[in-house]
C-alpha positions as CSV (number, residue, x, y, z in Angstrom):
1,X,-20.9,-51.2,14.5
2,X,-23.9,-49.6,16.1
3,X,-26.2,-47.7,13.7
4,X,-26.0,-43.9,14.5
5,X,-29.1,-42.2,15.7
6,X,-31.0,-40.1,13.1
7,X,-29.4,-36.7,12.5
8,X,-30.7,-33.4,11.2
9,X,-29.3,-34.2,7.7
10,X,-30.9,-37.7,7.6
11,X,-34.2,-36.2,8.8
12,X,-34.1,-33.4,6.2
13,X,-33.3,-35.8,3.3
14,X,-36.1,-38.0,4.4
15,X,-38.4,-35.0,4.6
16,X,-37.7,-34.0,1.0
17,X,-38.0,-37.6,-0.2
18,X,-41.3,-38.1,1.5
19,X,-42.6,-34.8,0.2
20,X,-42.0,-35.8,-3.4
21,X,-43.3,-39.3,-2.9
22,X,-46.6,-38.1,-1.5
23,X,-47.0,-35.3,-4.0
24,X,-46.1,-37.2,-7.2
25,X,-46.7,-40.9,-6.6
26,X,-49.6,-41.3,-4.1
27,X,-51.5,-43.6,-6.5
28,X,-48.6,-45.1,-8.3
29,X,-47.1,-48.2,-6.7
30,X,-44.6,-48.8,-9.6
31,X,-42.4,-45.7,-8.9
32,X,-40.1,-45.2,-5.9
33,X,-38.4,-42.1,-4.6
34,X,-34.9,-42.9,-3.4
35,X,-31.9,-41.2,-1.8
36,X,-28.8,-42.7,-3.4
37,X,-26.0,-42.1,-5.8
38,X,-26.8,-42.6,-9.5
39,X,-24.3,-45.4,-9.9
40,X,-25.7,-47.3,-6.9
41,X,-29.3,-46.7,-8.1
42,X,-28.5,-48.1,-11.5
43,X,-27.5,-51.4,-9.9
44,X,-30.8,-51.5,-8.0
45,X,-32.7,-50.8,-11.2
46,X,-31.0,-53.6,-13.1
47,X,-32.4,-56.0,-10.5
48,X,-35.9,-54.4,-10.7
49,X,-36.2,-53.4,-14.4
50,X,-40.0,-53.0,-14.2
51,X,-39.9,-50.3,-11.6
52,X,-39.3,-46.6,-12.0
53,X,-37.2,-44.5,-9.6
54,X,-36.9,-40.8,-8.9
55,X,-33.5,-40.5,-7.2
56,X,-32.2,-37.7,-5.0
57,X,-28.4,-37.4,-5.0
58,X,-27.3,-34.9,-2.3
59,X,-23.9,-34.1,-3.6
60,X,-22.8,-31.0,-1.7
61,X,-23.3,-29.3,1.7
62,X,-21.9,-25.9,2.5
63,X,-22.3,-23.0,5.0
64,X,-25.2,-20.7,4.3
65,X,-23.3,-17.5,5.0
66,X,-25.4,-16.8,8.1
67,X,-23.2,-17.7,11.1
68,X,-24.3,-17.9,14.7
69,X,-21.9,-17.0,17.6
70,X,-19.9,-20.2,18.3
71,X,-19.1,-18.9,21.8
72,X,-22.9,-18.8,22.6
73,X,-23.5,-22.3,21.0
74,X,-26.1,-20.8,18.6
75,X,-27.5,-23.0,15.8
76,X,-25.5,-23.1,12.5
77,X,-27.3,-22.9,9.1
78,X,-26.2,-24.9,6.1
79,X,-27.6,-25.6,2.6
80,X,-27.5,-28.6,0.5
81,X,-27.5,-29.2,-3.3
82,X,-29.4,-32.1,-4.8
83,X,-29.4,-33.7,-8.2
84,X,-32.9,-35.1,-9.0
85,X,-32.8,-37.8,-11.7
86,X,-35.6,-40.0,-13.1
87,X,-34.8,-43.7,-13.9
88,X,-38.1,-44.7,-15.5
89,X,-39.2,-48.0,-17.0
90,X,-40.8,-48.0,-20.4
91,X,-44.6,-48.6,-20.4
92,X,-47.7,-48.2,-22.3
93,X,-50.8,-46.0,-22.1
94,X,-54.2,-45.9,-23.8
95,X,-54.8,-42.9,-26.1
96,X,-58.3,-42.0,-27.3
97,X,-61.7,-43.2,-26.1
98,X,-64.1,-45.9,-27.0
99,X,-63.6,-47.6,-30.3
100,X,-60.8,-45.1,-31.1
101,X,-58.7,-46.1,-28.1
102,X,-55.3,-47.5,-28.9
103,X,-52.5,-48.8,-26.8
104,X,-49.2,-47.0,-27.4
105,X,-45.7,-47.6,-26.1
106,X,-44.1,-44.8,-24.0
107,X,-40.3,-44.8,-23.9
108,X,-38.2,-44.5,-20.8
109,X,-37.0,-41.0,-21.8
110,X,-40.5,-39.8,-22.3
111,X,-41.6,-40.9,-18.9
112,X,-38.4,-39.4,-17.4
113,X,-39.3,-36.0,-18.8
114,X,-42.9,-36.3,-17.5
115,X,-41.7,-37.0,-14.0
116,X,-39.1,-34.2,-14.0
117,X,-41.7,-31.8,-15.3
118,X,-43.9,-32.7,-12.3
119,X,-41.0,-32.1,-10.0
120,X,-40.5,-28.6,-11.5
121,X,-44.2,-27.9,-11.2
122,X,-44.4,-29.0,-7.6
123,X,-41.5,-27.0,-6.3
124,X,-42.6,-24.0,-8.3
125,X,-46.0,-24.1,-6.7
126,X,-44.9,-25.2,-3.3
127,X,-41.2,-24.4,-2.6
128,X,-41.5,-24.3,1.2
129,X,-41.1,-27.5,3.3
130,X,-41.7,-27.0,7.0
131,X,-41.6,-29.4,9.9
132,X,-42.2,-27.8,13.3
133,X,-41.2,-31.0,15.2
134,X,-37.7,-30.9,13.6
135,X,-37.5,-27.1,13.7
136,X,-36.9,-27.2,9.9
137,X,-38.1,-24.5,7.5
138,X,-36.7,-25.3,4.0
139,X,-37.1,-23.7,0.6
140,X,-36.4,-25.4,-2.7
141,X,-34.5,-23.2,-5.2
142,X,-33.8,-24.4,-8.8
143,X,-30.0,-24.1,-9.2
144,X,-28.9,-24.6,-12.9
145,X,-25.2,-25.5,-13.4
146,X,-22.9,-25.1,-16.3
147,X,-22.1,-28.0,-18.6
148,X,-18.7,-28.3,-17.0
149,X,-20.2,-28.6,-13.5
150,X,-22.7,-31.1,-14.6
151,X,-20.0,-33.2,-16.2
152,X,-18.0,-33.1,-13.0
153,X,-20.9,-34.5,-11.0
154,X,-21.5,-37.3,-13.5
155,X,-17.8,-38.1,-13.9
156,X,-17.8,-39.3,-10.2
157,X,-20.4,-42.0,-11.1
158,X,-18.2,-44.4,-12.9
159,X,-19.8,-45.9,-16.1
160,X,-23.2,-44.6,-15.3
161,X,-24.7,-42.9,-18.4
162,X,-25.6,-39.3,-18.1
163,X,-29.4,-38.7,-17.8
164,X,-31.3,-35.4,-17.8
165,X,-31.6,-34.1,-14.2
166,X,-32.8,-31.2,-12.1
167,X,-30.5,-29.4,-9.7
168,X,-32.0,-27.9,-6.6
169,X,-30.6,-26.0,-3.6
170,X,-32.4,-26.7,-0.3
171,X,-31.9,-24.0,2.3
172,X,-31.6,-23.5,5.2
173,X,-30.8,-26.6,7.4
174,X,-30.3,-25.8,11.1
175,X,-27.4,-27.6,12.8
176,X,-28.0,-27.7,16.6
177,X,-24.9,-28.0,18.7
178,X,-25.1,-30.9,21.2
179,X,-22.5,-29.6,23.6
180,X,-22.4,-26.3,25.5
181,X,-19.4,-24.2,24.8
182,X,-18.5,-22.0,27.8
183,X,-18.1,-18.4,26.6
184,X,-14.9,-16.5,27.4
185,X,-14.9,-14.3,30.4
186,X,-15.9,-10.8,29.3
187,X,-13.5,-7.9,29.3
188,X,-14.6,-5.2,31.8
189,X,-13.8,-1.6,32.7
190,X,-10.2,-1.2,33.8
191,X,-9.1,-3.4,30.9
192,X,-5.5,-3.9,30.1
193,X,-3.0,-1.6,31.9
194,X,-0.3,-0.1,29.7
195,X,1.9,0.6,32.8
196,X,5.1,-1.5,32.3
197,X,5.1,-2.2,36.0
198,X,1.6,-3.5,36.1
199,X,1.4,-6.9,37.8
200,X,-1.0,-8.6,35.4
201,X,-1.1,-11.9,37.4
202,X,-2.3,-10.0,40.5
203,X,-5.3,-8.4,38.7
204,X,-8.7,-9.2,40.2
205,X,-10.8,-11.8,38.4
206,X,-13.0,-10.4,35.7
207,X,-16.6,-9.6,36.7
208,X,-19.8,-9.3,34.8
209,X,-22.1,-6.3,34.5
210,X,-24.3,-5.7,37.6
211,X,-26.9,-3.4,36.0
212,X,-30.4,-4.8,35.4
213,X,-30.6,-6.7,32.1
214,X,-34.2,-7.4,31.0
215,X,-34.9,-10.9,29.7
216,X,-35.4,-11.3,25.9
217,X,-37.8,-13.7,24.3
218,X,-36.4,-17.2,24.8
219,X,-37.4,-20.5,23.1
220,X,-36.6,-24.0,24.5
221,X,-37.6,-25.7,21.2
222,X,-40.1,-28.4,20.7
223,X,-38.0,-31.2,19.0
224,X,-36.0,-33.9,20.8
225,X,-33.0,-31.7,21.0
226,X,-34.7,-29.0,23.1
227,X,-32.5,-26.9,25.4
228,X,-33.9,-25.4,28.6
229,X,-34.1,-21.6,28.9
230,X,-34.2,-19.6,32.1
231,X,-34.8,-16.1,33.5
232,X,-35.3,-14.6,37.0
233,X,-38.3,-12.9,38.6
234,X,-37.2,-9.9,40.8
235,X,-38.8,-8.8,44.0
236,X,-40.4,-6.0,42.1
237,X,-42.0,-8.5,39.6
238,X,-39.6,-7.8,36.7
239,X,-38.5,-10.5,34.3
240,X,-34.7,-10.1,34.2
241,X,-31.4,-11.9,33.5
242,X,-29.6,-10.3,36.4
243,X,-30.2,-9.8,40.1
244,X,-28.0,-7.8,42.6
245,X,-28.2,-7.9,46.4
246,X,-26.4,-6.1,49.2
247,X,-24.0,-8.4,51.1
248,X,-26.0,-8.3,54.3
249,X,-29.4,-8.5,52.6
250,X,-29.1,-11.4,50.1
251,X,-32.0,-13.8,50.2
252,X,-31.7,-17.5,50.8
253,X,-33.1,-18.3,47.3
254,X,-34.1,-16.8,44.0
255,X,-37.2,-17.6,41.9
256,X,-36.2,-19.0,38.5
257,X,-38.6,-19.4,35.5
258,X,-37.6,-22.4,33.4
259,X,-38.9,-23.0,29.8
260,X,-39.1,-26.6,28.8
261,X,-41.5,-29.6,28.9
262,X,-43.1,-29.8,32.3
263,X,-41.9,-32.5,34.7
264,X,-38.6,-33.0,32.9
265,X,-35.5,-33.4,35.1
266,X,-32.9,-30.6,35.1
267,X,-29.8,-29.9,37.2
268,X,-29.1,-26.6,38.9
269,X,-25.6,-25.5,38.0
270,X,-23.7,-22.7,39.7
271,X,-20.4,-21.2,38.4
272,X,-18.0,-18.7,40.0
273,X,-15.0,-17.0,38.5
274,X,-11.6,-18.5,39.4
275,X,-8.6,-16.6,38.0
276,X,-10.6,-15.4,35.0
277,X,-12.3,-18.7,34.2
278,X,-15.9,-19.5,35.1
279,X,-15.9,-23.0,36.7
280,X,-18.7,-25.1,38.1
281,X,-19.0,-25.1,41.9
282,X,-18.2,-28.3,43.7
283,X,-20.9,-30.3,45.4
284,X,-23.8,-32.7,44.6
285,X,-26.1,-31.9,41.8
286,X,-29.4,-30.3,42.7
287,X,-31.8,-32.2,40.4
288,X,-35.3,-30.6,40.1
289,X,-38.3,-30.9,37.7
290,X,-39.5,-28.2,35.4
291,X,-42.8,-26.8,36.8
292,X,-46.0,-26.9,34.7
293,X,-47.3,-23.5,33.5
294,X,-51.0,-22.7,33.2
295,X,-53.3,-20.1,31.7
296,X,-51.6,-17.8,29.2
297,X,-48.0,-18.7,30.3
298,X,-46.3,-20.8,27.6
299,X,-44.5,-24.0,28.7
300,X,-41.7,-23.9,26.1
301,X,-40.9,-20.2,25.9
302,X,-40.1,-17.2,28.1
303,X,-42.2,-14.1,27.2
304,X,-40.8,-10.9,28.7
305,X,-44.3,-9.4,28.4
306,X,-45.9,-12.1,30.5
307,X,-47.4,-11.4,34.0
308,X,-44.7,-12.5,36.4
309,X,-47.3,-12.9,39.2
310,X,-48.8,-16.0,37.5
311,X,-45.5,-17.7,36.4
312,X,-44.7,-21.0,38.0
313,X,-41.1,-20.8,39.2
314,X,-38.5,-22.8,41.1
315,X,-36.9,-21.4,44.2
316,X,-33.2,-22.1,43.9
317,X,-31.0,-21.8,46.9
318,X,-28.0,-19.4,46.6
319,X,-24.6,-20.9,47.4
320,X,-23.3,-20.0,50.9
321,X,-20.7,-17.3,51.3
322,X,-19.7,-14.3,53.4
323,X,-17.6,-12.3,50.9
324,X,-18.8,-10.1,48.0
325,X,-19.2,-12.5,45.1
326,X,-20.8,-13.1,41.7
327,X,-22.3,-16.2,40.2
328,X,-23.6,-17.6,36.9
329,X,-26.7,-19.8,37.2
330,X,-27.6,-22.4,34.6
331,X,-29.9,-25.3,34.4
332,X,-28.7,-28.4,32.5
333,X,-30.6,-31.2,30.9
334,X,-29.0,-34.7,30.4
335,X,-30.1,-35.9,27.0
336,X,-29.0,-39.5,26.9
337,X,-25.4,-38.5,27.8
338,X,-25.5,-35.2,25.9
339,X,-25.6,-32.2,28.3
340,X,-27.7,-29.3,27.1
341,X,-27.1,-26.2,29.2
342,X,-29.4,-23.2,29.3
343,X,-28.5,-19.5,28.9
344,X,-26.7,-18.1,32.0
345,X,-28.2,-15.8,34.6
346,X,-26.0,-13.4,36.6
347,X,-26.4,-13.0,40.3
348,X,-24.2,-10.5,42.2
349,X,-23.9,-10.2,46.0
350,X,-22.2,-7.3,47.7
351,X,-19.8,-4.7,46.2
352,X,-17.5,-6.9,44.1
353,X,-15.3,-4.0,43.1
354,X,-14.3,-2.9,46.5
């Protein structure tokens, strides 16, 4: 079986593990920070009795209560709960100085409490954990449980003896969808006729609003799962999500501003409504490269306050046609077989209501 690629959950657990390892044990090579179940960790410890372990047991994941719009393939936020347990080895330390110095034994449980106390102190002083490359901004929240809940957790670990532990909630973890979900065709004016003789099947295909929609701030993202973002530049130098043209005066192409790493390959995707469903137009893919921006124009984001006159754009040819029509325009990135599609742009040609 092939090993799966790292996921956001594996990256987050490693981020937390590495954070504690670097904060607590930088100069101690006898203590390891692990991500495991307590029962499995005990077996590891039996084979390495002289080493100490601070184990992270991520035992629950649940929705955060903040939900994105599934139809718009927004990111989803979850939180995880982690039991942090010390499995220390007994040792000795020197107490006193000079001729008064004596070597005293320190029990496992004493060292356990020292380590757990440092975890408490660390997350109290520095509860935030940020990683811009992953797009992760976590917060550690101490989450005490009742005796019954603690007993339920330990009862899943077989014969492993209960040990004092800390319980933390880490929130929020972003889950980025890998596949674009096409939104439903919108409802438009005219709506559902209540006339019993209405011929519903003969109704015209739904159409999208024609009015000018200014572009919002859009971010492509800076991690490996980045998604291209797009907007249009109008003939009057406006940064917009929609363009409308008269049937006889439509241009051959439109300028598109694409946010994403410069030089990356993207495909131009056109859609047209067919019986209420937006479908990709047939034909070969138009593969282009994201142009490089310069000066004050950001490469990975679309800023509606930017100067359109200095934005590097791609001229994208409009599909041919002689009738009034409406299109959705996307760009799509192939991420090793996973297609990441941008936000849609609306282009209307002619009077689509006549």
